[in-house]
N, C-alpha and C positions, 0 to 999 in steps of 0.2 A: 530512443532514450531522450528524456527531457530533464531539465534542471530548474530549480526554483530557489531564489535567494530569500531567506526569511530572517529579518533582523530582529534582535531582542526576543528570541523565542524562549519559552520556559517549559521544559519537558515535564514539569509537575502537572501540567494541564493536559498532557497527551493521553491517548487511550491506554497506553501501557507505561504508567509513570514509574520511576525508580526514586524512592525516598532519599537515596544518597546523592542524587543528581538534581540539585535545586536551583542553582544560580542561572540567570539568563545567559544565553549563548547566541552567537550567530549560527544559523542553521543553513547548510547547503543540502537541499533535497535533490535526489536523483531518481526519477520515475521511469519505470519500464512498462511498456505496453505488451501484453500477451494476447494474441488473437483468439485463443481458445483455452478453456479451463476444464479439467476433469480431475477427479480424486480417485486414485487406484486403491480401492478398499480391499480387493483380493488380487494378489499378483503372484507370479512365479519368479521368485528371487533369482533363480539360476539363469533367467533370460535377461535380467535387467542390464547387465553390462554390454551384451552383444545385440540384443533386440528388445529394447525397452517397451516398444509399442506392443509387440507380441506378448510380452510378459504381463501386460495389463489385462486381467481376466474379467473383473467386475469393477465398475467405477460409479461414482455419484458426483453430485455438485457440478453437473454439466452446464456450461453457459458460454456464450460468445463473449470475448473480450474480458480483460481484467487489467487493472493497474496495481502495481506494487512499487515500493520505494525503499531506499535507504537514506539516512540523513547523517551527514558529517557535522558534528558539533564543534565549533571553533570558540576558543577563548575570545571574549568580546574585546579585550584590550590588545592581546598579542597576535590575534588572528591565527594562532596555532591550533591544529586539530587535537581534541582531547578525547572524543568518544565517537564511535560509530553506532548508530541505531538501525537495526534491521527490523522493518515492520513485518508483522505476520498476523493476519486475521484479527485486526483491531487490537485486543488487549494481550496478544501473545508475543508482542515485539520484545526484542532483546537488545541490551546495551553492551558494547565492548569497549574497554579502555583502548586508546589508540596504540598503546604499547603491549596489548594483550598477545600472548603467544598463540592464541587461536586465530589471529588475523594473518593473512597472507598479502604481500604487496608486490606490485609489478611497477618498477620505476617510481615508487612513491605513491602509487594509486592502490587502494585496497581492492582485493579481488573477492567477489561474492558469487554464490551459485544459487540457482532456483531449484525448487523441488520438482521432480518428474511429474508432469501432468498438471501441476498447480502453479502457484505464483509466490508462495512465501519465500523469503530470502534467508540464506544461511551462510556461515563462514565457509571458506573453500576447502572443506575436507569431505571428499566423497564417502558416503556411508549410508546405511539405513538408519532411520530414526523413528522415534515414536511421537505421535501426536495424540489423538484420541483413538486411532486405530493403527495397526502396523502400517508404517508409511513406506517410503520410497527412497530410491537412490536420488542422485542429483545429476543434472546435465550442465555442461558448460555453455555459456553464451559466447557472443563474439563482441569485439570492440565496435562501438557504434558512435556516430556523430552525436554531439550534444546540442539540443535545441532549448532555448529559454522558453519554458512553458507559459510564462507570464506575457510573452509577446505573440502567442498564437491567437488566432481569432476565436477559437473555441474554448479557451481556458475556463470561462465562466458559463459555458453552455450548460443548461440544466437537465439535459436528456441523458439517456443511457448509451454506453458504447457497446451495443449489442441488443438483442431482443429482450423485451420485458413484457410480462403479462399485464392484464388490466389491474389485478390486485397490486402488483409491484409498482405501478405508477399512480396508485392512490385513488383510482376511480371506482373500484368495485369491492371494497373491503367487506361489505356486508352481503354481497350477492354471490360471490364465488363460494363453492363448497369448501368444507374443511379439508377434504382430500386434495382439492386443487391448491389450496393455500399451503398445504404440506409439501406438495410437489414444487411449488414456487420457492419455498424456503430451503429445500434440500436437494432437489434434483435438477429441474430445468430452471436454474437461478437466473435472475436478471443480470444483464451486462452492467458494468460499473458506471459510476458517475465520473466526471472529470476529476483529476487529482486535487484541484483547488476547491472541490466540494467534499473532500474526504479527509479523514485522519486529523492531523494537526492543523489543517488549513480551514476547515469549516464543515458545515452540514446544512442540507436543505431541510426546510420544514416538512416537506413531503416524506422524508426518511425518518422522521421522529414520531414516536407514539405519544399522545397526550398522557400526562401523569399528574398526580396531585401537586407536585412541585413545579410542573411545567404544563399547565392545562392547555395553553395555546402556543404550540411550537412556532418559532420564527426562523427564517434563514439566519445563519451566523457564519462569520469567518471573513476571509479576505475578499470574497466575491459578493458578500451581502450588501444590500442597499446601494448597489451600483458602484461599489468600491473598485478602485483601480489596482489590480494585483501587481502591477509593475512598480508601484510607489516605493517599496523598500529599496529596490535597485536604483531608482532615480535619486533617492535621498542619499544613498551610499556614493553615487557618482558625484553628487554636488559637494559632498564633504571630502572627496578625494580618498575615501576608504578603499 
């Protein structure tokens, strides 16, 4: 588990914005690394409580490694938590008011749970849920030490945390078959980028498709152009925040 301090963040620019949450906040991101991902598209619900792996009958979206995160949004002046943002597959993220009855706390720390077989994060109420297909129960994680991701040597590494095909690393977009590209996108999916190249923090040019409004994608975010991702924390320390 890793954390990242992001000062003066604005959720209006995030992949899943909420028009009611507009002002800048201090954001505390907590990132979780999952060594393997699969999506149980067909399952035996009667087995999920006692033998969840056996209950997984058919799955898709198989790939090594995945990163997911939650963000605690603090009032910039009082430093008090106001919202919890649970990221889920880019634009499916959800916001919870800190006093929401849906949230569960353990000694002041919010408790979250991950989907069985995948990595989206939910509030701590075990249940089946619906996404695009009948989904899954949830399993509990364990308490882990926190590491500041901005101080790791790989925070801005541009590679994948797991296997990626030629198509997915941008070298063969016109040579691999449409069948292979479909497999890349839906079945044997590439491992993820570093958290600092994802979501609210940035994106590599290699992961962006040219468009009329953006014909020549460039790297953006906290790691772009040799930026130092530790800078917000260093600035906070200098001001005594």
